[in-house]
Steps between C-alpha positions, in 0.01 A plus 500: 500500500530878529692516174229312311227711659673820390567353155126430470429865578770603255351285225161669542633855536580580134146428379356693794718800418438485124123477542484767772713749306284457188188526718628824652519653155854446373451345155837316499478483123171310495293572190221755536254246356588248772460757779164604353385134486610455863326825605824651630451768614152421621338195655794284394724709722314385810516139380877495441577684823281266708648198320852629570418557867349151539800344329738689728310394814496137381872507426585661834292240684765248394723660761260383773590140414864572583433691821485299825175671601363545150219255564382668820189715508610858579443662839277765352256237368167499684494116506744231603789737566847346472369150428657309214313438177503124433801390297278313254300815428808718450671243280177426312447865413865539400492187281173615343681824424778304331248320279307817411818697427645219289173483302491878448864508389445211259180655361675835460790337317272299270287805421775764509369671187177574691687623809782692333413869466750519212348215295495600135712809561867538403735348759656778707706534815171557689366171366822327609469650849137388525592149390789488749266604783266215417772242432597483868140451618505118454769485770247622758313168536832314503638703790163498678498120474852472639416739784184300578702177516742671739208620714360146515840354586548747785152445639504122459835450670450772756816645352603858514508752223839626388443834672433325833849355513740707702870456476662383819 
C-alpha cells in the first residue's frame, strides 16, 4: 500500500514541478504569447502557484491512507482529538478524488491543444519535457484508487498495514 501511495505522489509531482517552475518565472521554453495570455508574470503566477500547492497537498494526502493512524484527527486539533474519522468518509473522499482526477486527466487529454502551452509552436525539447510531465498524471488516480482499496481492506478486516508488521 505504501508503494502505491508513493507512486500516486510521484505521478502528481512532475506536473506540480512544471507548473510551479513556470509560475516562479522560469519560461522553460514556453512561448511569450502563451505566458502573456496566462498573465505570467502577474495574476496568473498566483493561480499556478496556488494550483501547484493544492495539487501537492492532495497528492501527499494519499500517504495518510497508507499510514496506520492516517485517519485519526491530530492531537493539535481543537475538536475530537485522536478520534478516527469514519472509514466511509475517508474512503468516500478518496474515491471522489479518483473520479475527479480521472475526469480531469481525460478532459486534459481530449483537449490537449487547449492545455498545451506549446500548441501551434514548433516541437522542441521543452515541449517534449512538458508533455512527459503531463503524461504520467493519469497514473495518479490509478494509484490513488489502489491505495484506497488497500485502506478499505485493512480497515474492513481489522488487518495491519505493512509498516505495522514487525519481523520476529
